[in-house]
PyMOL Python script that loads the backbone (N, CA, C, O; Angstrom):
from pymol import cmd

cmd.read_pdbstr("""\
ATOM      1  N   MET A   1     -22.621-184.901 163.889  1.00  0.00           N
ATOM      2  CA  MET A   1     -22.917-184.119 162.705  1.00  0.00           C
ATOM      3  C   MET A   1     -23.122-185.068 161.516  1.00  0.00           C
ATOM      4  O   MET A   1     -22.274-185.918 161.245  1.00  0.00           O
ATOM      5  N   LYS A   2     -24.224-184.922 160.824  1.00  0.00           N
ATOM      6  CA  LYS A   2     -24.496-185.731 159.636  1.00  0.00           C
ATOM      7  C   LYS A   2     -23.726-185.163 158.450  1.00  0.00           C
ATOM      8  O   LYS A   2     -23.534-183.954 158.328  1.00  0.00           O
ATOM      9  N   THR A   3     -23.295-186.063 157.589  1.00  0.00           N
ATOM     10  CA  THR A   3     -22.575-185.657 156.381  1.00  0.00           C
ATOM     11  C   THR A   3     -23.204-186.326 155.167  1.00  0.00           C
ATOM     12  O   THR A   3     -23.982-187.272 155.285  1.00  0.00           O
ATOM     13  N   THR A   4     -22.848-185.812 154.013  1.00  0.00           N
ATOM     14  CA  THR A   4     -23.257-186.414 152.752  1.00  0.00           C
ATOM     15  C   THR A   4     -22.056-186.440 151.815  1.00  0.00           C
ATOM     16  O   THR A   4     -21.109-185.671 151.981  1.00  0.00           O
ATOM     17  N   LYS A   5     -22.104-187.321 150.843  1.00  0.00           N
ATOM     18  CA  LYS A   5     -21.007-187.440 149.888  1.00  0.00           C
ATOM     19  C   LYS A   5     -21.501-186.960 148.520  1.00  0.00           C
ATOM     20  O   LYS A   5     -22.575-187.356 148.066  1.00  0.00           O
ATOM     21  N   ILE A   6     -20.717-186.117 147.878  1.00  0.00           N
ATOM     22  CA  ILE A   6     -21.008-185.651 146.529  1.00  0.00           C
ATOM     23  C   ILE A   6     -19.886-186.152 145.622  1.00  0.00           C
ATOM     24  O   ILE A   6     -18.710-185.889 145.877  1.00  0.00           O
ATOM     25  N   GLU A   7     -20.255-186.877 144.556  1.00  0.00           N
ATOM     26  CA  GLU A   7     -19.286-187.400 143.598  1.00  0.00           C
ATOM     27  C   GLU A   7     -19.494-186.707 142.256  1.00  0.00           C
ATOM     28  O   GLU A   7     -20.615-186.620 141.754  1.00  0.00           O
ATOM     29  N   LEU A   8     -18.394-186.214 141.683  1.00  0.00           N
ATOM     30  CA  LEU A   8     -18.453-185.515 140.400  1.00  0.00           C
ATOM     31  C   LEU A   8     -17.513-186.198 139.412  1.00  0.00           C
ATOM     32  O   LEU A   8     -16.333-186.405 139.694  1.00  0.00           O
ATOM     33  N   TYR A   9     -18.058-186.542 138.256  1.00  0.00           N
ATOM     34  CA  TYR A   9     -17.280-187.181 137.199  1.00  0.00           C
ATOM     35  C   TYR A   9     -17.943-186.797 135.886  1.00  0.00           C
ATOM     36  O   TYR A   9     -18.887-187.455 135.448  1.00  0.00           O
ATOM     37  N   LYS A  10     -17.457-185.744 135.263  1.00  0.00           N
ATOM     38  CA  LYS A  10     -18.080-185.187 134.061  1.00  0.00           C
ATOM     39  C   LYS A  10     -17.135-185.307 132.869  1.00  0.00           C
ATOM     40  O   LYS A  10     -15.914-185.324 133.029  1.00  0.00           O
ATOM     41  N   GLU A  11     -17.711-185.390 131.685  1.00  0.00           N
ATOM     42  CA  GLU A  11     -16.941-185.541 130.446  1.00  0.00           C
ATOM     43  C   GLU A  11     -15.921-184.415 130.256  1.00  0.00           C
ATOM     44  O   GLU A  11     -14.822-184.661 129.758  1.00  0.00           O
ATOM     45  N   ASP A  12     -16.266-183.195 130.642  1.00  0.00           N
ATOM     46  CA  ASP A  12     -15.355-182.069 130.408  1.00  0.00           C
ATOM     47  C   ASP A  12     -14.364-181.841 131.549  1.00  0.00           C
ATOM     48  O   ASP A  12     -13.626-180.857 131.528  1.00  0.00           O
ATOM     49  N   MET A  13     -14.332-182.720 132.534  1.00  0.00           N
ATOM     50  CA  MET A  13     -13.357-182.607 133.620  1.00  0.00           C
ATOM     51  C   MET A  13     -12.183-183.530 133.292  1.00  0.00           C
ATOM     52  O   MET A  13     -12.087-184.650 133.793  1.00  0.00           O
ATOM     53  N   LYS A  14     -11.297-183.022 132.434  1.00  0.00           N
ATOM     54  CA  LYS A  14     -10.159-183.812 131.976  1.00  0.00           C
ATOM     55  C   LYS A  14      -9.014-182.882 131.605  1.00  0.00           C
ATOM     56  O   LYS A  14      -9.208-181.680 131.420  1.00  0.00           O
ATOM     57  N   PHE A  15      -7.822-183.452 131.500  1.00  0.00           N
ATOM     58  CA  PHE A  15      -6.649-182.684 131.088  1.00  0.00           C
ATOM     59  C   PHE A  15      -5.638-183.629 130.457  1.00  0.00           C
ATOM     60  O   PHE A  15      -5.735-184.848 130.596  1.00  0.00           O
ATOM     61  N   SER A  16      -4.678-183.056 129.769  1.00  0.00           N
ATOM     62  CA  SER A  16      -3.615-183.823 129.128  1.00  0.00           C
ATOM     63  C   SER A  16      -2.272-183.371 129.678  1.00  0.00           C
ATOM     64  O   SER A  16      -2.104-182.213 130.060  1.00  0.00           O
ATOM     65  N   ALA A  17      -1.322-184.291 129.713  1.00  0.00           N
ATOM     66  CA  ALA A  17       0.026-183.968 130.179  1.00  0.00           C
ATOM     67  C   ALA A  17       1.032-184.707 129.317  1.00  0.00           C
ATOM     68  O   ALA A  17       0.804-185.855 128.934  1.00  0.00           O
ATOM     69  N   GLY A  18       2.146-184.052 129.012  1.00  0.00           N
ATOM     70  CA  GLY A  18       3.193-184.660 128.198  1.00  0.00           C
ATOM     71  C   GLY A  18       4.480-184.804 128.988  1.00  0.00           C
ATOM     72  O   GLY A  18       4.744-184.038 129.915  1.00  0.00           O
ATOM     73  N   HIS A  19       5.287-185.807 128.607  1.00  0.00           N
ATOM     74  CA  HIS A  19       6.563-186.031 129.289  1.00  0.00           C
ATOM     75  C   HIS A  19       7.441-186.963 128.463  1.00  0.00           C
ATOM     76  O   HIS A  19       7.006-187.527 127.459  1.00  0.00           O
ATOM     77  N   PHE A  20       8.667-187.110 128.901  1.00  0.00           N
ATOM     78  CA  PHE A  20       9.542-188.157 128.405  1.00  0.00           C
ATOM     79  C   PHE A  20      10.424-188.579 129.563  1.00  0.00           C
ATOM     80  O   PHE A  20      10.630-187.810 130.503  1.00  0.00           O
ATOM     81  N   THR A  21      10.946-189.794 129.502  1.00  0.00           N
ATOM     82  CA  THR A  21      11.795-190.324 130.569  1.00  0.00           C
ATOM     83  C   THR A  21      13.225-190.404 130.078  1.00  0.00           C
ATOM     84  O   THR A  21      13.485-190.864 128.966  1.00  0.00           O
ATOM     85  N   ILE A  22      14.157-189.951 130.917  1.00  0.00           N
ATOM     86  CA  ILE A  22      15.586-190.052 130.619  1.00  0.00           C
ATOM     87  C   ILE A  22      16.096-191.331 131.273  1.00  0.00           C
ATOM     88  O   ILE A  22      16.050-191.474 132.495  1.00  0.00           O
ATOM     89  N   PHE A  23      16.583-192.258 130.452  1.00  0.00           N
ATOM     90  CA  PHE A  23      17.061-193.541 130.961  1.00  0.00           C
ATOM     91  C   PHE A  23      18.557-193.515 131.291  1.00  0.00           C
ATOM     92  O   PHE A  23      19.004-194.183 132.223  1.00  0.00           O
ATOM     93  N   SER A  24      19.320-192.743 130.523  1.00  0.00           N
ATOM     94  CA  SER A  24      20.768-192.638 130.756  1.00  0.00           C
ATOM     95  C   SER A  24      21.252-191.340 130.116  1.00  0.00           C
ATOM     96  O   SER A  24      20.442-190.551 129.630  1.00  0.00           O
ATOM     97  N   ALA A  25      22.558-191.115 130.113  1.00  0.00           N
ATOM     98  CA  ALA A  25      23.120-189.876 129.561  1.00  0.00           C
ATOM     99  C   ALA A  25      22.851-189.740 128.062  1.00  0.00           C
ATOM    100  O   ALA A  25      22.845-188.626 127.537  1.00  0.00           O
ATOM    101  N   ASN A  26      22.631-190.847 127.374  1.00  0.00           N
ATOM    102  CA  ASN A  26      22.412-190.773 125.923  1.00  0.00           C
ATOM    103  C   ASN A  26      21.161-191.522 125.446  1.00  0.00           C
ATOM    104  O   ASN A  26      21.002-191.747 124.246  1.00  0.00           O
ATOM    105  N   LYS A  27      20.282-191.907 126.362  1.00  0.00           N
ATOM    106  CA  LYS A  27      19.074-192.632 125.954  1.00  0.00           C
ATOM    107  C   LYS A  27      17.854-192.071 126.686  1.00  0.00           C
ATOM    108  O   LYS A  27      17.825-191.966 127.912  1.00  0.00           O
ATOM    109  N   ARG A  28      16.857-191.720 125.888  1.00  0.00           N
ATOM    110  CA  ARG A  28      15.596-191.258 126.468  1.00  0.00           C
ATOM    111  C   ARG A  28      14.461-191.649 125.528  1.00  0.00           C
ATOM    112  O   ARG A  28      14.675-191.902 124.342  1.00  0.00           O
ATOM    113  N   GLU A  29      13.272-191.691 126.070  1.00  0.00           N
ATOM    114  CA  GLU A  29      12.122-192.017 125.232  1.00  0.00           C
ATOM    115  C   GLU A  29      11.618-190.772 124.527  1.00  0.00           C
ATOM    116  O   GLU A  29      11.940-189.654 124.930  1.00  0.00           O
ATOM    117  N   ASN A  30      10.840-190.954 123.492  1.00  0.00           N
ATOM    118  CA  ASN A  30      10.258-189.828 122.771  1.00  0.00           C
ATOM    119  C   ASN A  30       9.236-189.107 123.642  1.00  0.00           C
ATOM    120  O   ASN A  30       8.583-189.707 124.497  1.00  0.00           O
ATOM    121  N   PHE A  31       9.119-187.814 123.403  1.00  0.00           N
ATOM    122  CA  PHE A  31       8.105-187.019 124.088  1.00  0.00           C
ATOM    123  C   PHE A  31       6.726-187.541 123.691  1.00  0.00           C
ATOM    124  O   PHE A  31       6.445-187.736 122.508  1.00  0.00           O
ATOM    125  N   HIS A  32       5.874-187.765 124.682  1.00  0.00           N
ATOM    126  CA  HIS A  32       4.520-188.247 124.408  1.00  0.00           C
ATOM    127  C   HIS A  32       3.592-187.767 125.520  1.00  0.00           C
ATOM    128  O   HIS A  32       4.048-187.195 126.510  1.00  0.00           O
ATOM    129  N   GLY A  33       2.319-187.993 125.359  1.00  0.00           N
ATOM    130  CA  GLY A  33       1.361-187.491 126.331  1.00  0.00           C
ATOM    131  C   GLY A  33       0.358-188.528 126.790  1.00  0.00           C
ATOM    132  O   GLY A  33       0.241-189.612 126.220  1.00  0.00           O
ATOM    133  N   HIS A  34      -0.351-188.167 127.824  1.00  0.00           N
ATOM    134  CA  HIS A  34      -1.412-188.991 128.394  1.00  0.00           C
ATOM    135  C   HIS A  34      -2.615-188.100 128.664  1.00  0.00           C
ATOM    136  O   HIS A  34      -2.467-186.907 128.930  1.00  0.00           O
ATOM    137  N   ASN A  35      -3.800-188.682 128.595  1.00  0.00           N
ATOM    138  CA  ASN A  35      -5.035-187.977 128.910  1.00  0.00           C
ATOM    139  C   ASN A  35      -5.577-188.510 130.236  1.00  0.00           C
ATOM    140  O   ASN A  35      -5.544-189.713 130.494  1.00  0.00           O
ATOM    141  N   PHE A  36      -6.070-187.605 131.063  1.00  0.00           N
ATOM    142  CA  PHE A  36      -6.582-187.963 132.376  1.00  0.00           C
ATOM    143  C   PHE A  36      -7.982-187.405 132.564  1.00  0.00           C
ATOM    144  O   PHE A  36      -8.277-186.296 132.120  1.00  0.00           O
ATOM    145  N   ARG A  37      -8.843-188.168 133.221  1.00  0.00           N
ATOM    146  CA  ARG A  37     -10.172-187.693 133.606  1.00  0.00           C
ATOM    147  C   ARG A  37     -10.181-187.528 135.109  1.00  0.00           C
ATOM    148  O   ARG A  37      -9.591-188.328 135.836  1.00  0.00           O
ATOM    149  N   VAL A  38     -10.853-186.488 135.572  1.00  0.00           N
ATOM    150  CA  VAL A  38     -10.872-186.157 136.995  1.00  0.00           C
ATOM    151  C   VAL A  38     -12.162-186.661 137.632  1.00  0.00           C
ATOM    152  O   VAL A  38     -13.256-186.488 137.095  1.00  0.00           O
ATOM    153  N   TYR A  39     -12.001-187.281 138.775  1.00  0.00           N
ATOM    154  CA  TYR A  39     -13.123-187.734 139.591  1.00  0.00           C
ATOM    155  C   TYR A  39     -12.984-187.035 140.936  1.00  0.00           C
ATOM    156  O   TYR A  39     -11.940-187.131 141.581  1.00  0.00           O
ATOM    157  N   GLY A  40     -14.017-186.342 141.358  1.00  0.00           N
ATOM    158  CA  GLY A  40     -13.987-185.652 142.648  1.00  0.00           C
ATOM    159  C   GLY A  40     -15.004-186.257 143.590  1.00  0.00           C
ATOM    160  O   GLY A  40     -16.154-186.481 143.211  1.00  0.00           O
ATOM    161  N   CYS A  41     -14.589-186.521 144.810  1.00  0.00           N
ATOM    162  CA  CYS A  41     -15.476-187.060 145.834  1.00  0.00           C
ATOM    163  C   CYS A  41     -15.323-186.182 147.071  1.00  0.00           C
ATOM    164  O   CYS A  41     -14.223-186.034 147.604  1.00  0.00           O
ATOM    165  N   PHE A  42     -16.416-185.609 147.517  1.00  0.00           N
ATOM    166  CA  PHE A  42     -16.391-184.661 148.629  1.00  0.00           C
ATOM    167  C   PHE A  42     -17.358-185.125 149.711  1.00  0.00           C
ATOM    168  O   PHE A  42     -18.514-185.436 149.425  1.00  0.00           O
ATOM    169  N   GLU A  43     -16.890-185.169 150.940  1.00  0.00           N
ATOM    170  CA  GLU A  43     -17.768-185.453 152.074  1.00  0.00           C
ATOM    171  C   GLU A  43     -17.992-184.135 152.800  1.00  0.00           C
ATOM    172  O   GLU A  43     -17.048-183.491 153.257  1.00  0.00           O
ATOM    173  N   LEU A  44     -19.260-183.745 152.897  1.00  0.00           N
ATOM    174  CA  LEU A  44     -19.606-182.426 153.412  1.00  0.00           C
ATOM    175  C   LEU A  44     -20.632-182.537 154.531  1.00  0.00           C
ATOM    176  O   LEU A  44     -21.461-183.448 154.532  1.00  0.00           O
ATOM    177  N   PRO A  45     -20.577-181.605 155.487  1.00  0.00           N
ATOM    178  CA  PRO A  45     -21.593-181.613 156.545  1.00  0.00           C
ATOM    179  C   PRO A  45     -22.938-181.150 156.000  1.00  0.00           C
ATOM    180  O   PRO A  45     -23.003-180.282 155.130  1.00  0.00           O
ATOM    181  N   ILE A  46     -23.994-181.732 156.516  1.00  0.00           N
ATOM    182  CA  ILE A  46     -25.341-181.294 156.168  1.00  0.00           C
ATOM    183  C   ILE A  46     -25.711-180.157 157.126  1.00  0.00           C
ATOM    184  O   ILE A  46     -25.652-180.325 158.344  1.00  0.00           O
ATOM    185  N   LEU A  47     -26.088-179.014 156.578  1.00  0.00           N
ATOM    186  CA  LEU A  47     -26.405-177.838 157.377  1.00  0.00           C
ATOM    187  C   LEU A  47     -27.785-177.980 158.020  1.00  0.00           C
ATOM    188  O   LEU A  47     -28.545-178.894 157.699  1.00  0.00           O
ATOM    189  N   GLU A  48     -28.086-177.076 158.915  1.00  0.00           N
ATOM    190  CA  GLU A  48     -29.369-177.116 159.621  1.00  0.00           C
ATOM    191  C   GLU A  48     -30.560-177.042 158.676  1.00  0.00           C
ATOM    192  O   GLU A  48     -31.629-177.565 158.990  1.00  0.00           O
ATOM    193  N   ASN A  49     -30.392-176.399 157.520  1.00  0.00           N
ATOM    194  CA  ASN A  49     -31.494-176.289 156.552  1.00  0.00           C
ATOM    195  C   ASN A  49     -31.620-177.530 155.662  1.00  0.00           C
ATOM    196  O   ASN A  49     -32.436-177.555 154.740  1.00  0.00           O
ATOM    197  N   GLY A  50     -30.810-178.557 155.941  1.00  0.00           N
ATOM    198  CA  GLY A  50     -30.871-179.797 155.181  1.00  0.00           C
ATOM    199  C   GLY A  50     -30.022-179.804 153.923  1.00  0.00           C
ATOM    200  O   GLY A  50     -29.980-180.806 153.210  1.00  0.00           O
ATOM    201  N   MET A  51     -29.345-178.701 153.644  1.00  0.00           N
ATOM    202  CA  MET A  51     -28.511-178.594 152.448  1.00  0.00           C
ATOM    203  C   MET A  51     -27.036-178.766 152.836  1.00  0.00           C
ATOM    204  O   MET A  51     -26.666-178.634 154.003  1.00  0.00           O
ATOM    205  N   ALA A  52     -26.211-179.062 151.835  1.00  0.00           N
ATOM    206  CA  ALA A  52     -24.776-179.187 152.074  1.00  0.00           C
ATOM    207  C   ALA A  52     -24.029-178.056 151.379  1.00  0.00           C
ATOM    208  O   ALA A  52     -23.344-177.273 152.037  1.00  0.00           O
ATOM    209  N   ILE A  53     -24.150-177.962 150.060  1.00  0.00           N
ATOM    210  CA  ILE A  53     -23.433-176.953 149.285  1.00  0.00           C
ATOM    211  C   ILE A  53     -24.059-176.900 147.888  1.00  0.00           C
ATOM    212  O   ILE A  53     -24.697-177.858 147.452  1.00  0.00           O
ATOM    213  N   ASP A  54     -23.878-175.803 147.209  1.00  0.00           N
ATOM    214  CA  ASP A  54     -24.252-175.716 145.794  1.00  0.00           C
ATOM    215  C   ASP A  54     -23.153-176.447 145.031  1.00  0.00           C
ATOM    216  O   ASP A  54     -22.053-175.917 144.873  1.00  0.00           O
ATOM    217  N   TYR A  55     -23.441-177.663 144.555  1.00  0.00           N
ATOM    218  CA  TYR A  55     -22.379-178.444 143.928  1.00  0.00           C
ATOM    219  C   TYR A  55     -21.900-177.843 142.613  1.00  0.00           C
ATOM    220  O   TYR A  55     -20.877-178.273 142.080  1.00  0.00           O
ATOM    221  N   GLY A  56     -22.609-176.868 142.086  1.00  0.00           N
ATOM    222  CA  GLY A  56     -22.124-176.141 140.915  1.00  0.00           C
ATOM    223  C   GLY A  56     -20.811-175.438 141.209  1.00  0.00           C
ATOM    224  O   GLY A  56     -19.971-175.286 140.322  1.00  0.00           O
ATOM    225  N   GLU A  57     -20.632-175.009 142.457  1.00  0.00           N
ATOM    226  CA  GLU A  57     -19.363-174.380 142.857  1.00  0.00           C
ATOM    227  C   GLU A  57     -18.220-175.387 142.789  1.00  0.00           C
ATOM    228  O   GLU A  57     -17.124-175.056 142.336  1.00  0.00           O
ATOM    229  N   LEU A  58     -18.473-176.611 143.237  1.00  0.00           N
ATOM    230  CA  LEU A  58     -17.436-177.643 143.179  1.00  0.00           C
ATOM    231  C   LEU A  58     -17.081-177.975 141.729  1.00  0.00           C
ATOM    232  O   LEU A  58     -15.906-178.143 141.401  1.00  0.00           O
ATOM    233  N   LYS A  59     -18.087-178.069 140.867  1.00  0.00           N
ATOM    234  CA  LYS A  59     -17.823-178.347 139.449  1.00  0.00           C
ATOM    235  C   LYS A  59     -16.992-177.236 138.831  1.00  0.00           C
ATOM    236  O   LYS A  59     -16.085-177.507 138.044  1.00  0.00           O
ATOM    237  N   SER A  60     -17.290-175.985 139.177  1.00  0.00           N
ATOM    238  CA  SER A  60     -16.528-174.855 138.638  1.00  0.00           C
ATOM    239  C   SER A  60     -15.063-174.931 139.037  1.00  0.00           C
ATOM    240  O   SER A  60     -14.178-174.679 138.219  1.00  0.00           O
ATOM    241  N   VAL A  61     -14.808-175.276 140.288  1.00  0.00           N
ATOM    242  CA  VAL A  61     -13.428-175.375 140.768  1.00  0.00           C
ATOM    243  C   VAL A  61     -12.687-176.485 140.029  1.00  0.00           C
ATOM    244  O   VAL A  61     -11.557-176.279 139.585  1.00  0.00           O
ATOM    245  N   LEU A  62     -13.302-177.652 139.890  1.00  0.00           N
ATOM    246  CA  LEU A  62     -12.645-178.753 139.188  1.00  0.00           C
ATOM    247  C   LEU A  62     -12.386-178.422 137.724  1.00  0.00           C
ATOM    248  O   LEU A  62     -11.313-178.720 137.199  1.00  0.00           O
ATOM    249  N   ARG A  63     -13.360-177.811 137.068  1.00  0.00           N
ATOM    250  CA  ARG A  63     -13.169-177.441 135.662  1.00  0.00           C
ATOM    251  C   ARG A  63     -12.051-176.421 135.502  1.00  0.00           C
ATOM    252  O   ARG A  63     -11.274-176.503 134.551  1.00  0.00           O
ATOM    253  N   LYS A  64     -11.960-175.468 136.411  1.00  0.00           N
ATOM    254  CA  LYS A  64     -10.901-174.455 136.350  1.00  0.00           C
ATOM    255  C   LYS A  64      -9.530-175.121 136.518  1.00  0.00           C
ATOM    256  O   LYS A  64      -8.586-174.778 135.806  1.00  0.00           O
ATOM    257  N   GLU A  65      -9.418-176.056 137.439  1.00  0.00           N
ATOM    258  CA  GLU A  65      -8.150-176.762 137.644  1.00  0.00           C
ATOM    259  C   GLU A  65      -7.773-177.577 136.421  1.00  0.00           C
ATOM    260  O   GLU A  65      -6.588-177.702 136.110  1.00  0.00           O
ATOM    261  N   CYS A  66      -8.745-178.131 135.723  1.00  0.00           N
ATOM    262  CA  CYS A  66      -8.448-178.927 134.514  1.00  0.00           C
ATOM    263  C   CYS A  66      -7.939-178.064 133.370  1.00  0.00           C
ATOM    264  O   CYS A  66      -7.183-178.537 132.521  1.00  0.00           O
ATOM    265  N   GLN A  67      -8.351-176.804 133.342  1.00  0.00           N
ATOM    266  CA  GLN A  67      -7.904-175.901 132.266  1.00  0.00           C
ATOM    267  C   GLN A  67      -6.438-175.581 132.432  1.00  0.00           C
ATOM    268  O   GLN A  67      -5.873-174.839 131.630  1.00  0.00           O
TER     269      GLN A  67
END
""", "prot")
cmd.dss("prot")
cmd.show_as("cartoon", "prot")
cmd.util.cbc("prot")
cmd.orient("prot")
């Protein structure tokens, strides 16, 4: 079975997360955040019609997860 690779890396596929680390019972770092960009790589079978998938569907899923 032949396959193809689809790579997605778009400006709006990103999210932010905040955290702090507890070092001991009385010491911890300040709450702060990080920004992350999502890169998706999909290996898909090529169908009999020569197509693999509507990659717009994959972009929609990644964008929804980033929200």
